[in-house]
C-alpha positions, 0 to 999 in steps of 0.5 A: 493946601496939600503937603506936596504943594507946601514942599517948595516953601520948606527951608532948603538944606544945601548939600555939597556932593564931592565925587560922582561915581557909582554911589553918587549916581545911585544916591541922587535918585534915592534922595529925590524919592525920599525928599517928600518924606524928608519934608514931612518928617523933618521939615526941610527941602534938600537942594544940591549947592555944589557938585564936583569930581576930579575929572569933570570939575567942581561947580557951585550953584548959589541958588541951589539945584533941585536934586530931581534935576540932576538925577534925571540927567545922564551927565549933569555936568554937561547941562549944569556946568555952564550955570555954576561957578567953576572952582579950581580945587576941592578946598575952594569948592568947600569954601564957596559952598559954605559961602552960598549956605551949604551945611553938609558935604557928602564925600564920595571920592575913590579910595586910596588905601595907602593914606586915605588922601586926598579925601582926608583933607577934603573932610578936614576942610569941610569940618573946619568950615563947620559943615557936617560930613557924610562919607562912604570913603573908607580911607579917611575913616581908617586912617584918621577916625579919632582925629575927624571925630574930635574935629567934628566935636570941636566945631559942633558938627557931625561926621558919619560914615555908615556906608564904609563897611556894609553899605546901608546896613546900620552897623554904627547906628545900631551900636550907637543907639541900640547896643550901648554897653553891650560889651562887644569883645570880637567879630568875624566877617565877610566884608568884601563883596568883590572877593566873595563874588569872584570866589563864588564865580570861580567855584561855579566854573568861571575864570578869574577875569570873568568874575572880576568883570562881573564885579565891575559890571555890578559896581561892587568893585573898587576902581582898582579891583585889586584893592579888593582882591589883595585884601586892602578894602577888607583891611580898611573896613576891619580897621574901622570896625575894630576902632568903633566897636572895640574902641581900638586905636588901630591903623590899617598897617596894623592889621595883618593882611593876606589877599586871595590873589595867590590862590589857584583856581584848583585851590578854590574849586577843590575847597568848595567841592569838599564843603569848605569854600574859601572866603576872605575873612576879617576878624578882630579880638579884644582881650584884656586891653589887647586888640588884634585884627587880621584879614586872610583867606580861610576855609569855612566849614558847613557849621560856621555862620560865615558859610552862608556867604555867597555871591555879594552877601556880606556877614558880620557876626560879633560876640558880646558880653550882654547878648552873646552872638549877634549876626548881621547878614546883607544879601545881594549887596548893590550900589543902591544899598551904599547910597541908602547908607549915605542917605541914612546918615543924612537923615540922622544928622538932620534929625539930630539938628532938629532935636537940638533946635527944639 
């Protein structure tokens, strides 16, 4: 019997998908394309036990739905809404999902940079229900990373968030599995692709409005693009990096913030023409237990590693005790990369489950 014919016989892993924006739409076909690999390597078959969004409703499917069926639908809520049980709120959605066998929630709702809510409560509820959680939402991690990690440990589940900073680039997996005890001391980064794209397009002669529209068309901008341009998205990411890589205990309000909204078109174009383009730079330093972090527009000279940042390029450069400078670059960031980060976290969780069971 071929491996493909055995796939339907593999034990299912029930997933709850909460939030149905650009990332969720990219995640489903990616999950389908890697499902046979997951079956061969991990011995499981992922199925969707529930799907929900604030605007389209929350639905649980007791028998589970193959991801391929949802991925091929323009609007899966129209086709499957009548087949599932409709729940009134996310808490009931999570509890009902747990009751039908879902063991992992993928949280992809919109960013709230002021508090991380309501996504923070969604994640708490899932962890308390002894479900593993993967999120691409920066807010809950920036505001309550330590609490959520402790909660996951108390309930013997995992909480992963690789996609919150540089899409699918494995920053946290790299730090956890490959750079233990390397001694990271500081970092500088271009973390907000919307601001980099907008600045690059203005340098090329576009208006601010045209540049923002292009960022929205590509799906890299937040639902409210001013979360990007005012620096809040970068502050969330800087907080997460500082707390994870530099062992900090920062809250977003503790990161000094200045956006690019007050820059004039002339400011932006003249700096680029002089060879030192302006970029929204994130940085943090830890010296003798004192951790500081900030986000703001800076001129980038030609000899600076961040100078390569154009379009939707993201860059993270950190200084370490054991290995000197390490720099990660992600070119042409798109929603698919964020979706891959979610898939990567899902695979890591399933691999660790398998290790525990063996």
